[in-house]
C-alpha positions in Angstrom: 34.6 -95.4 23.4 31.4 -93.7 24.3 28.1 -93.3 22.0 27.3 -90.3 20.8 23.6 -89.4 22.0 21.8 -87.6 19.2 22.5 -84.3 19.0 19.5 -81.4 19.3 20.8 -78.8 17.0 20.3 -75.8 18.7 17.6 -73.6 19.0 17.6 -70.5 17.1 15.2 -67.8 18.7 12.5 -66.5 17.0 12.8 -63.2 15.1 9.9 -61.1 14.1 9.5 -60.3 11.1 7.4 -57.8 9.0 6.2 -57.1 5.6 7.2 -53.8 4.0 2.8 -52.4 4.4 3.2 -53.2 8.3 6.5 -51.2 8.7 5.0 -48.2 6.5 2.3 -47.9 9.2 4.4 -48.0 12.5 6.2 -45.3 10.5 3.0 -43.2 9.9 3.0 -39.5 11.3 -1.0 -40.3 13.4 -3.7 -38.3 12.5 -5.3 -36.4 14.8 -9.1 -36.6 15.0 -10.9 -34.2 12.9 -13.5 -32.5 15.0 -16.7 -30.7 13.6 -16.9 -26.9 12.8 -17.2 -25.0 15.4 -20.3 -22.9 15.2 -20.6 -19.4 16.6 -23.5 -18.6 18.6 -25.2 -15.0 18.3 -24.6 -13.2 21.6 -25.3 -9.9 22.4 -22.4 -7.4 22.3 -22.0 -5.6 26.2 -22.7 -2.3 26.1 -20.0 0.1 26.0 -18.4 1.5 29.1 -19.7 4.7 29.7 -16.0 7.0 29.9 -16.3 9.5 32.7 -14.2 12.4 31.0 -15.9 14.5 28.7 -15.8 14.6 25.5 -13.4 16.6 23.7 -14.4 18.5 20.5 -13.5 17.7 17.8 -12.2 20.6 15.6 -10.0 23.0 17.6 -11.0 25.7 19.6 -9.2 28.5 17.1 -12.2 27.1 14.5 -14.8 27.3 17.4 -14.5 30.5 17.9 -13.9 31.8 14.6 -17.6 30.2 13.6 -18.7 31.6 16.5 -18.0 35.3 15.8 -18.9 34.4 12.2 -22.6 32.9 13.7 -22.6 36.1 15.9 -21.8 38.9 12.8 -25.3 37.2 11.0 -27.3 37.4 14.2 -27.1 34.1 15.9 -26.0 35.0 19.0 -26.6 32.6 21.6 -23.3 30.7 22.4 -24.4 27.3 23.5 -26.7 26.6 21.2 -24.6 27.8 18.7 -21.6 25.8 19.9 -23.5 22.4 20.6 -24.0 22.6 16.8 -20.7 23.4 15.7 -19.8 20.5 17.3 -22.6 18.5 16.1 -22.1 19.3 12.5 -18.5 18.9 12.3 -17.6 22.2 11.9 -19.9 23.0 8.9 -21.0 26.6 8.4 -23.1 25.5 5.9 -25.0 22.7 8.5 -25.2 25.0 10.8 -26.8 27.8 9.6 -29.4 25.5 7.8 -30.3 24.3 11.5 -30.2 27.7 13.3 -32.5 28.7 10.1 -34.9 25.9 10.6 -35.7 26.2 14.4 -36.3 29.7 14.2 
């Protein structure tokens, strides 16, 4: 009969075990680092570009013509000056008359 040699128990591979807390830590989403708030610096605004096209009148041409007729009927016949005043006042005849009377 053969002699039995000491039998060696099979070696089981090591099993890595982790705790529930460790598992949660692994599954937890990674938070982005908190950055300091950006503070806006005061910067001078660049001047608006100058447009090459002439300004269009705010009022329809027919209204300007009617106001010119009214001013001429009142004795104010300087058309270029009247047009400037009509446009600058937005067509307010009372403002135009006030400015005409102040300038005389």
